[in-house]
C-alpha positions in Angstrom: -6.3 8.5 -15.5 -5.1 9.4 -12.0 -7.3 12.5 -11.9 -10.4 10.5 -12.6 -9.8 8.1 -9.7 -8.6 10.8 -7.2 -12.0 11.7 -5.8 -13.2 11.8 -2.2 -16.5 10.0 -3.0 -14.7 7.1 -4.7 -12.6 6.6 -1.6 -15.6 6.9 0.7 -17.8 4.5 -1.4 -15.0 1.9 -1.6 -14.2 2.3 2.1 -17.8 1.7 3.1 -18.5 -1.2 0.9 -15.2 -3.1 1.2 -15.2 -3.8 5.0 -18.9 -4.9 4.9 -18.1 -7.3 2.0 -15.0 -8.7 3.8 -17.0 -9.3 7.0 -19.8 -11.0 5.1 -17.4 -13.2 3.3 -15.6 -14.1 6.5 -18.7 -14.9 8.4 -20.3 -16.9 5.5 -17.0 -18.8 4.7 -16.6 -20.0 8.2 -20.3 -20.7 8.9 -20.1 -18.5 12.0 -23.8 -17.6 12.1 -24.7 -21.3 12.2 -22.1 -21.9 14.9 -23.5 -19.1 17.1 -27.1 -20.3 16.5 -26.1 -23.8 17.4 -24.4 -22.8 20.6 -27.2 -20.4 21.5 -25.0 -17.3 21.7 -26.2 -13.8 21.0 -24.1 -12.4 18.2 -24.9 -8.8 19.0 -23.4 -8.9 22.5 -20.3 -10.8 21.7 -16.7 -9.6 21.6 -16.1 -11.8 18.5 -18.2 -9.5 16.3 -15.9 -6.7 17.3 -12.9 -8.7 16.3 -14.5 -9.5 12.9 -15.2 -5.8 12.4 -11.6 -5.0 13.1 -10.5 -7.7 10.7 -12.7 -6.3 8.0 -11.0 -2.9 8.2 -7.6 -4.2 7.2 -8.3 -4.3 3.5 -9.2 -0.6 3.8 -5.9 0.2 5.3 -4.1 -1.8 2.5 -6.0 0.3 -0.1 -5.0 3.5 1.7 -1.3 2.4 1.3 -1.9 1.7 -2.4 -3.5 5.1 -2.9 -0.6 6.8 -1.2 1.8 4.9 -3.3 -0.1 5.9 -6.5 -0.4 9.5 -5.1 -4.2 9.4 -5.1 -4.4 11.7 -2.0 -8.1 12.5 -2.0 -9.2 8.8 -2.5 -6.9 7.8 0.4 -8.5 10.5 2.6 -11.9 9.2 1.7 -10.9 5.6 2.5 -9.6 6.8 5.9 -12.8 8.7 6.7 -14.9 5.6 5.7 -12.9 3.4 8.0 -13.7 5.4 11.1 -17.3 4.2 11.6 -16.2 0.6 11.3 -13.5 1.2 13.9 -16.0 2.9 16.2 -18.5 0.0 15.9 -15.8 -2.5 16.6 -14.7 -0.7 19.7 -18.3 -0.5 20.9 -18.7 -4.3 20.5 -15.4 -5.0 22.2 -16.4 -3.1 25.4 
């Protein structure tokens, strides 16, 4: 069973989908888009979006820990590789 889950593409796919899903749920749950529209703020040029992006990467890091514990080395590497674009985007929004 371990050999079937220990694939790079599974880690990359999970690592790309999971942060986007977490960010979407966080924004929708807290009605943040409505709040920004109400206040007239531009969401693209806001440091807050960078902070949301950083928050959305934390589940990726938790799954990396789980993969290392279960010795799914390739899947953990895929998750780590997939987290890099989200971290780059969050740093770009924070500056």
